KOLLO-524361 format. One record per atom (N, C-alpha, C): residue in one letter; x, y, z; residue number from 1; atom name. Coordinates in Angstrom, 2 decimals, always signed. Each point is the difference from the previous one (the first is absolute). Layout:
+--------+---------+---------+---------+-----+-------+
| residu |      c1 |      c2 |      c3 | num | atome |
+--------+---------+---------+---------+-----+-------+
|      A |       X |       Y |       Z | NUM |    CA |
...
+--------+---------+---------+---------+-----+-------+
//
This chain:
+--------+---------+---------+---------+-----+-------+
| residu |      c1 |      c2 |      c3 | num | atome |
+--------+---------+---------+---------+-----+-------+
|      M |  -72.73 |   +2.39 |  -30.07 |   1 |     N |
|      M |   +0.19 |   -1.43 |   -0.23 |   1 |    CA |
|      M |   -0.52 |   -0.35 |   -1.39 |   1 |     C |
|      S |   +0.91 |   -0.28 |   -0.87 |   2 |     N |
|      S |   -0.42 |   -0.29 |   -1.37 |   2 |    CA |
|      S |   -0.24 |   -1.50 |   -0.22 |   2 |     C |
|      A |   +0.83 |   -0.83 |   +0.60 |   3 |     N |
|      A |   -0.13 |   -1.44 |   -0.22 |   3 |    CA |
|      A |   -1.07 |   -0.58 |   +0.92 |   3 |     C |
|      E |   -0.72 |   -0.97 |   -0.53 |   4 |     N |
|      E |   -0.99 |   -0.68 |   +0.82 |   4 |    CA |
|      E |   +0.67 |   -1.03 |   +0.89 |   4 |     C |
|      F |   -0.60 |   -0.23 |   +1.15 |   5 |     N |
|      F |   +0.49 |   -1.02 |   +0.91 |   5 |    CA |
|      F |   -0.52 |   -1.36 |   -0.47 |   5 |     C |
|      E |   +0.79 |   -1.01 |   +0.26 |   6 |     N |
|      E |   -0.39 |   -1.38 |   -0.29 |   6 |    CA |
|      E |   -0.62 |   -0.56 |   +1.28 |   6 |     C |
|      I |   -0.95 |   -0.90 |   -0.13 |   7 |     N |
|      I |   -0.65 |   -0.63 |   +1.15 |   7 |    CA |
|      I |   +0.50 |   -1.44 |   +0.11 |   7 |     C |
|      S |   +0.45 |   -0.37 |   +1.20 |   8 |     N |
|      S |   +0.46 |   -1.36 |   +0.24 |   8 |    CA |
|      S |   -0.74 |   -0.54 |   +1.23 |   8 |     C |
|      E |   -0.63 |   -1.15 |   -0.15 |   9 |     N |
|      E |   -0.73 |   -0.62 |   +1.10 |   9 |    CA |
|      E |   +0.86 |   -1.07 |   +0.66 |   9 |     C |
|      T |   +0.14 |   +0.08 |   +1.32 |  10 |     N |
|      T |   +0.74 |   -1.03 |   +0.72 |  10 |    CA |
|      T |   -0.84 |   -1.28 |   +0.05 |  10 |     C |
|      A |   +0.65 |   -1.11 |   +0.32 |  11 |     N |
|      A |   -0.69 |   -1.29 |   +0.12 |  11 |    CA |
|      A |   -1.07 |   +0.08 |   +1.09 |  11 |     C |
|      L |   +0.30 |   +0.70 |   +1.09 |  12 |     N |
|      L |   -0.97 |   +0.15 |   +1.09 |  12 |    CA |
|      L |   -1.23 |   +0.77 |   -0.48 |  12 |     C |
|      F |   +0.22 |   +1.07 |   -0.75 |  13 |     N |
|      F |   -1.13 |   +0.79 |   -0.52 |  13 |    CA |
|      F |   -0.87 |   -0.86 |   -0.91 |  13 |     C |
|      Q |   +0.63 |   -0.76 |   -0.88 |  14 |     N |
|      Q |   -0.76 |   -0.85 |   -0.93 |  14 |    CA |
|      Q |   -0.80 |   -1.06 |   +0.77 |  14 |     C |
|      K |   +0.62 |   -0.57 |   +1.04 |  15 |     N |
|      K |   -0.68 |   -1.01 |   +0.82 |  15 |    CA |
|      K |   -1.20 |   +0.61 |   +0.71 |  15 |     C |
|      M |   +0.16 |   +1.21 |   +0.54 |  16 |     N |
|      M |   -1.08 |   +0.67 |   +0.72 |  16 |    CA |
|      M |   -1.15 |   +0.34 |   -0.96 |  16 |     C |
|      M |   +0.32 |   +0.34 |   -1.24 |  17 |     N |
|      M |   -1.04 |   +0.38 |   -0.95 |  17 |    CA |
|      M |   -0.86 |   -1.19 |   -0.43 |  17 |     C |
|      L |   +0.44 |   -1.22 |   +0.29 |  18 |     N |
|      L |   -0.80 |   -1.18 |   -0.30 |  18 |    CA |
|      L |   -1.10 |   -0.23 |   +1.04 |  18 |     C |
|      K |   +0.13 |   +0.63 |   +1.17 |  19 |     N |
|      K |   -1.01 |   -0.17 |   +1.04 |  19 |    CA |
|      K |   -1.28 |   +0.71 |   -0.42 |  19 |     C |
|      P |   -1.15 |   -0.64 |   +0.26 |  20 |     N |
|      P |   -1.29 |   +0.56 |   -0.46 |  20 |    CA |
|      P |   -0.26 |   +1.44 |   +0.44 |  20 |     C |
|      Q |   +0.40 |   +0.36 |   +1.23 |  21 |     N |
|      Q |   -0.30 |   +1.35 |   +0.46 |  21 |    CA |
|      Q |   +0.81 |   +1.07 |   -0.73 |  21 |     C |
|      F |   +1.09 |   -0.39 |   -0.66 |  22 |     N |
|      F |   +0.82 |   +0.96 |   -0.74 |  22 |    CA |
|      F |   -0.15 |   -0.14 |   -1.51 |  22 |     C |
|      A |   -0.31 |   -1.22 |   -0.47 |  23 |     N |
|      A |   -0.07 |   -0.26 |   -1.44 |  23 |    CA |
|      A |   -1.02 |   +0.90 |   -0.69 |  23 |     C |
|      Q |   -1.07 |   +0.33 |   +0.68 |  24 |     N |
|      Q |   -1.03 |   +0.86 |   -0.60 |  24 |    CA |
|      Q |   +0.53 |   +1.40 |   -0.33 |  24 |     C |
|      F |   +1.07 |   +0.42 |   +0.68 |  25 |     N |
|      F |   +0.57 |   +1.33 |   -0.23 |  25 |    CA |
|      F |   +1.04 |   +0.02 |   -1.12 |  25 |     C |
|      Y |   +0.44 |   -1.18 |   -0.44 |  26 |     N |
|      Y |   +1.12 |   -0.05 |   -0.96 |  26 |    CA |
|      Y |   -0.29 |   +0.71 |   -1.32 |  26 |     C |
|      P |   -1.21 |   -0.15 |   -0.59 |  27 |     N |
|      P |   -0.26 |   +0.76 |   -1.24 |  27 |    CA |
|      P |   +0.12 |   +1.52 |   +0.20 |  27 |     C |
|      K |   -0.46 |   +0.49 |   +1.14 |  28 |     N |
|      K |   +0.12 |   +1.44 |   +0.29 |  28 |    CA |
|      K |   +1.46 |   +0.39 |   +0.17 |  28 |     C |
|      I |   +0.77 |   -0.87 |   +0.63 |  29 |     N |
|      I |   +1.43 |   +0.27 |   +0.18 |  29 |    CA |
|      I |   +0.68 |   +0.11 |   -1.36 |  29 |     C |
|      L |   -0.30 |   -0.94 |   -0.89 |  30 |     N |
|      L |   +0.62 |   +0.02 |   -1.33 |  30 |    CA |
|      L |   -0.44 |   +1.21 |   -0.83 |  30 |     C |
|      D |   -1.29 |   +0.33 |   +0.05 |  31 |     N |
|      D |   -0.55 |   +1.05 |   -0.86 |  31 |    CA |
|      D |   +0.17 |   +1.41 |   +0.54 |  31 |     C |
|      Y |   +0.02 |   +0.14 |   +1.31 |  32 |     N |
|      Y |   +0.00 |   +1.33 |   +0.59 |  32 |    CA |
|      Y |   +1.27 |   +0.31 |   +0.79 |  32 |     C |
|      V |   +0.40 |   -0.92 |   +0.88 |  33 |     N |
|      V |   +1.13 |   +0.26 |   +0.90 |  33 |    CA |
|      V |   +1.33 |   -0.02 |   -0.75 |  33 |     C |
|      Y |   +0.25 |   -1.06 |   -0.78 |  34 |     N |
|      Y |   +1.30 |   -0.11 |   -0.67 |  34 |    CA |
|      Y |   +0.28 |   +1.17 |   -0.95 |  34 |     C |
|      P |   -0.96 |   +0.43 |   -0.82 |  35 |     N |
|      P |   +0.29 |   +1.17 |   -0.85 |  35 |    CA |
|      P |   +0.37 |   +1.24 |   +0.82 |  35 |     C |
|      Q |   -0.65 |   +0.17 |   +1.14 |  36 |     N |
|      Q |   +0.31 |   +1.15 |   +0.86 |  36 |    CA |
|      Q |   +1.41 |   -0.14 |   +0.59 |  36 |     C |
|      L |   +0.34 |   -1.20 |   +0.47 |  37 |     N |
|      L |   +1.33 |   -0.21 |   +0.58 |  37 |    CA |
|      L |   +1.10 |   +0.11 |   -1.05 |  37 |     C |
|      R |   -0.29 |   -0.38 |   -1.24 |  38 |     N |
|      R |   +1.00 |   +0.14 |   -1.06 |  38 |    CA |
|      R |   +0.35 |   +1.46 |   -0.24 |  38 |     C |
|      Q |   -0.98 |   +0.88 |   +0.12 |  39 |     N |
|      Q |   +0.22 |   +1.44 |   -0.22 |  39 |    CA |
|      Q |   +0.74 |   +0.63 |   +1.17 |  39 |     C |
|      N |   -0.49 |   -0.23 |   +1.23 |  40 |     N |
|      N |   +0.62 |   +0.59 |   +1.18 |  40 |    CA |
|      N |   -0.36 |   -0.81 |   +1.24 |  40 |     C |
|      P |   +0.88 |   -0.90 |   +0.43 |  41 |     N |
|      P |   -0.30 |   -0.84 |   +1.17 |  41 |    CA |
|      P |   +0.21 |   +0.70 |   +1.34 |  41 |     C |
|      Y |   +0.52 |   +1.24 |   -0.04 |  42 |     N |
|      Y |   +0.31 |   +0.71 |   +1.24 |  42 |    CA |
|      Y |   -1.17 |   +0.79 |   +0.57 |  42 |     C |
|      F |   -0.86 |   +0.52 |   -0.85 |  43 |     N |
|      F |   -1.07 |   +0.87 |   +0.46 |  43 |    CA |
|      F |   -1.32 |   -0.34 |   -0.67 |  43 |     C |
|      G |   -1.08 |   +0.16 |   +0.73 |  44 |     N |
|      G |   -1.33 |   -0.23 |   -0.55 |  44 |    CA |
|      G |   -1.03 |   +0.00 |   +1.11 |  44 |     C |
|      T |   -1.26 |   +0.05 |   -0.40 |  45 |     N |
|      T |   -1.09 |   +0.07 |   +0.96 |  45 |    CA |
|      T |   +0.02 |   -1.17 |   +0.99 |  45 |     C |
|      N |   +0.26 |   -1.20 |   -0.48 |  46 |     N |
|      N |   -0.05 |   -1.18 |   +0.85 |  46 |    CA |
|      N |   +1.37 |   -0.51 |   +0.42 |  46 |     C |
|      I |   +1.04 |   +0.79 |   -0.24 |  47 |     N |
|      I |   +1.37 |   -0.43 |   +0.29 |  47 |    CA |
|      I |   +0.49 |   +0.68 |   +1.27 |  47 |     C |
|      K |   +0.66 |   -0.79 |   +0.85 |  48 |     N |
|      K |   +0.56 |   +0.55 |   +1.22 |  48 |    CA |
|      K |   +1.37 |   -0.63 |   +0.24 |  48 |     C |
|      K |   +0.98 |   +0.84 |   +0.29 |  49 |     N |
|      K |   +1.32 |   -0.52 |   +0.38 |  49 |    CA |
|      K |   -0.07 |   -0.38 |   +1.47 |  49 |     C |
|      L |   +0.45 |   -1.21 |   +0.32 |  50 |     N |
|      L |   -0.13 |   -0.51 |   +1.36 |  50 |    CA |
|      L |   +1.19 |   +0.40 |   +0.85 |  50 |     C |
|      K |   -0.24 |   +0.05 |   +1.31 |  51 |     N |
|      K |   +1.02 |   +0.43 |   +0.96 |  51 |    CA |
|      K |   +0.21 |   -1.09 |   +1.04 |  51 |     C |
|      G |   +0.96 |   +0.23 |   +0.88 |  52 |     N |
|      G |   +0.24 |   -0.92 |   +1.11 |  52 |    CA |
|      G |   +0.69 |   -1.29 |   -0.46 |  52 |     C |
|      E |   -0.46 |   -1.12 |   +0.54 |  53 |     N |
|      E |   +0.62 |   -1.30 |   -0.30 |  53 |    CA |
|      E |   -0.09 |   -0.36 |   -1.47 |  53 |     C |
|      I |   -1.02 |   +0.52 |   -0.69 |  54 |     N |
|      I |   -0.19 |   -0.34 |   -1.41 |  54 |    CA |
|      I |   +0.36 |   +1.17 |   -0.92 |  54 |     C |
|      S |   +0.88 |   +0.87 |   +0.49 |  55 |     N |
|      S |   +0.40 |   +1.13 |   -0.84 |  55 |    CA |
|      S |   +0.73 |   -0.50 |   -1.24 |  55 |     C |
|      G |   -0.09 |   +0.76 |   -1.06 |  56 |     N |
|      G |   +0.60 |   -0.41 |   -1.27 |  56 |    CA |
|      G |   -0.99 |   -0.70 |   -0.90 |  56 |     C |
|      K |   -1.15 |   -0.38 |   +0.56 |  57 |     N |
|      K |   -1.05 |   -0.62 |   -0.81 |  57 |    CA |
|      K |   -1.11 |   +1.02 |   -0.25 |  57 |     C |
|      Y |   -0.80 |   -0.31 |   -0.99 |  58 |     N |
|      Y |   -1.16 |   +0.83 |   -0.31 |  58 |    CA |
|      Y |   -1.25 |   -0.84 |   +0.09 |  58 |     C |
|      R |   -1.12 |   +0.68 |   +0.21 |  59 |     N |
|      R |   -1.29 |   -0.68 |   +0.10 |  59 |    CA |
|      R |   -0.95 |   +0.62 |   -1.02 |  59 |     C |
|      Y |   -0.72 |   -0.87 |   -0.71 |  60 |     N |
|      Y |   -1.04 |   +0.47 |   -0.91 |  60 |    CA |
|      Y |   -1.32 |   -0.54 |   +0.54 |  60 |     C |
|      R |   -0.97 |   +0.88 |   +0.20 |  61 |     N |
|      R |   -1.28 |   -0.39 |   +0.60 |  61 |    CA |
|      R |   -1.04 |   -0.24 |   -1.09 |  61 |     C |
|      I |   -0.66 |   -1.16 |   +0.06 |  62 |     N |
|      I |   -1.17 |   -0.29 |   -0.84 |  62 |    CA |
|      I |   -1.07 |   -0.54 |   +0.94 |  62 |     C |
|      G |   -0.97 |   +0.82 |   +0.30 |  63 |     N |
|      G |   -1.07 |   -0.44 |   +0.90 |  63 |    CA |
|      G |   +0.55 |   -0.53 |   +1.30 |  63 |     C |
|      S |   -0.28 |   -1.26 |   +0.29 |  64 |     N |
|      S |   +0.42 |   -0.59 |   +1.28 |  64 |    CA |
|      S |   +1.34 |   -0.72 |   -0.09 |  64 |     C |
|      I |   +0.65 |   +0.04 |   -1.16 |  65 |     N |
|      I |   +1.30 |   -0.68 |   -0.10 |  65 |    CA |
|      I |   +1.12 |   +1.02 |   -0.19 |  65 |     C |
|      R |   +1.20 |   -0.44 |   +0.35 |  66 |     N |
|      R |   +1.18 |   +0.83 |   -0.14 |  66 |    CA |
|      R |   +1.05 |   -0.77 |   -0.81 |  66 |     C |
|      L |   +0.54 |   +0.65 |   -1.02 |  67 |     N |
|      L |   +1.09 |   -0.55 |   -0.79 |  67 |    CA |
|      L |   +1.29 |   +0.61 |   +0.53 |  67 |     C |
|      F |   +0.98 |   -0.81 |   +0.29 |  68 |     N |
|      F |   +1.28 |   +0.51 |   +0.49 |  68 |    CA |
|      F |   +1.06 |   -0.21 |   -1.06 |  68 |     C |
|      Y |   +0.81 |   +1.04 |   -0.22 |  69 |     N |
|      Y |   +1.02 |   -0.09 |   -1.05 |  69 |    CA |
|      Y |   +1.22 |   +0.82 |   +0.37 |  69 |     C |
|      T |   +1.10 |   -0.33 |   -0.66 |  70 |     N |
|      T |   +1.24 |   +0.78 |   +0.13 |  70 |    CA |
|      T |   +0.35 |   +0.52 |   -1.39 |  70 |     C |
|      I |   +0.87 |   +1.00 |   -0.02 |  71 |     N |
|      I |   +0.38 |   +0.62 |   -1.27 |  71 |    CA |
|      I |   +1.51 |   -0.01 |   -0.13 |  71 |     C |
|      D |   +0.48 |   -0.49 |   -1.14 |  72 |     N |
|      D |   +1.42 |   +0.11 |   -0.35 |  72 |    CA |
|      D |   +0.09 |   +1.13 |   -1.03 |  72 |     C |
|      G |   +0.27 |   +1.20 |   +0.49 |  73 |     N |
|      G |   +0.04 |   +1.18 |   -0.86 |  73 |    CA |
|      G |   +1.09 |   -0.04 |   -1.04 |  73 |     C |
|      N |   +1.12 |   -0.64 |   +0.34 |  74 |     N |
|      N |   +1.13 |   -0.07 |   -0.95 |  74 |    CA |
|      N |   -0.34 |   -0.83 |   -1.22 |  74 |     C |
|      R |   -0.74 |   -1.09 |   +0.22 |  75 |     N |
|      R |   -0.36 |   -0.89 |   -1.11 |  75 |    CA |
|      R |   -1.43 |   +0.23 |   -0.48 |  75 |     C |
|      A |   -0.72 |   +0.93 |   +0.63 |  76 |     N |
|      A |   -1.39 |   +0.32 |   -0.35 |  76 |    CA |
|      A |   -0.89 |   -1.24 |   +0.05 |  76 |     C |
|      I |   +0.06 |   -0.68 |   +1.15 |  77 |     N |
|      I |   -0.82 |   -1.20 |   +0.21 |  77 |    CA |
|      I |   -0.81 |   +0.16 |   +1.29 |  77 |     C |
|      V |   -1.28 |   -0.34 |   -0.08 |  78 |     N |
|      V |   -0.86 |   -0.07 |   +1.18 |  78 |    CA |
|      V |   -0.17 |   -1.48 |   +0.33 |  78 |     C |
|      F |   +0.39 |   -0.39 |   +1.20 |  79 |     N |
|      F |   -0.13 |   -1.38 |   +0.45 |  79 |    CA |
|      F |   -1.24 |   -0.13 |   +0.87 |  79 |     C |
|      M |   -1.01 |   -0.71 |   -0.51 |  80 |     N |
|      M |   -1.21 |   -0.26 |   +0.77 |  80 |    CA |
|      M |   +0.34 |   -1.09 |   +1.01 |  80 |     C |
|      V |   +0.00 |   +0.34 |   +1.29 |  81 |     N |
|      V |   +0.49 |   -0.91 |   +1.03 |  81 |    CA |
|      V |   -1.11 |   -0.92 |   +0.52 |  81 |     C |
|      T |   -1.10 |   +0.60 |   +0.46 |  82 |     N |
|      T |   -1.09 |   -0.82 |   +0.54 |  82 |    CA |
|      T |   -1.30 |   +0.79 |   -0.03 |  82 |     C |
|      V |   -1.08 |   -0.66 |   +0.31 |  83 |     N |
|      V |   -1.32 |   +0.62 |   +0.12 |  83 |    CA |
|      V |   -0.62 |   -0.53 |   +1.28 |  83 |     C |
|      K |   -0.65 |   +0.89 |   +0.75 |  84 |     N |
|      K |   -0.63 |   -0.41 |   +1.25 |  84 |    CA |
|      K |   -1.32 |   +0.74 |   +0.18 |  84 |     C |
|      D |   -0.87 |   -0.63 |   +0.78 |  85 |     N |
|      D |   -1.23 |   +0.67 |   +0.38 |  85 |    CA |
|      D |   +0.36 |   +1.11 |   +0.99 |  85 |     C |
|      R |   -0.75 |   +1.08 |   -0.03 |  86 |     N |
|      R |   +0.31 |   +1.13 |   +0.86 |  86 |    CA |
|      R |   +0.14 |   -0.39 |   +1.48 |  86 |     C |
|      K |   -0.88 |   -0.85 |   +0.48 |  87 |     N |
|      K |   +0.02 |   -0.37 |   +1.42 |  87 |    CA |
|      K |   +1.27 |   -0.77 |   +0.39 |  87 |     C |
|      D |   +0.67 |   -0.62 |   -0.98 |  88 |     N |
|      D |   +1.22 |   -0.77 |   +0.28 |  88 |    CA |
|      D |   +1.26 |   +0.70 |   -0.46 |  88 |     C |
|      A |   -0.15 |   +1.15 |   -0.62 |  89 |     N |
|      A |   +1.12 |   +0.61 |   -0.71 |  89 |    CA |
|      A |   +1.07 |   +0.59 |   +0.89 |  89 |     C |
|      Y |   -0.38 |   +0.59 |   +1.12 |  90 |     N |
|      Y |   +1.01 |   +0.76 |   +0.76 |  90 |    CA |
|      Y |   +0.35 |   -0.63 |   +1.30 |  90 |     C |
+--------+---------+---------+---------+-----+-------+
//
């Protein structure tokens, strides 16, 4: 994979990131998670491809929160869908 992926945040993701329990993680997401997803959103230590009812989505784990995203491989775009606390995520 030579080209970097672009990151696109959905309106729901942006709305969720305004909540106090998630806003504290946003600097880490920008500085650490996004650069990693731009390089390879398919594989990584904290990345998991989801199965079952939510198949086709990926999960990125940061402590107690989970970032959910989809990948458009043809256009090289990662769509950040939502963020949830682990206890509410599944």
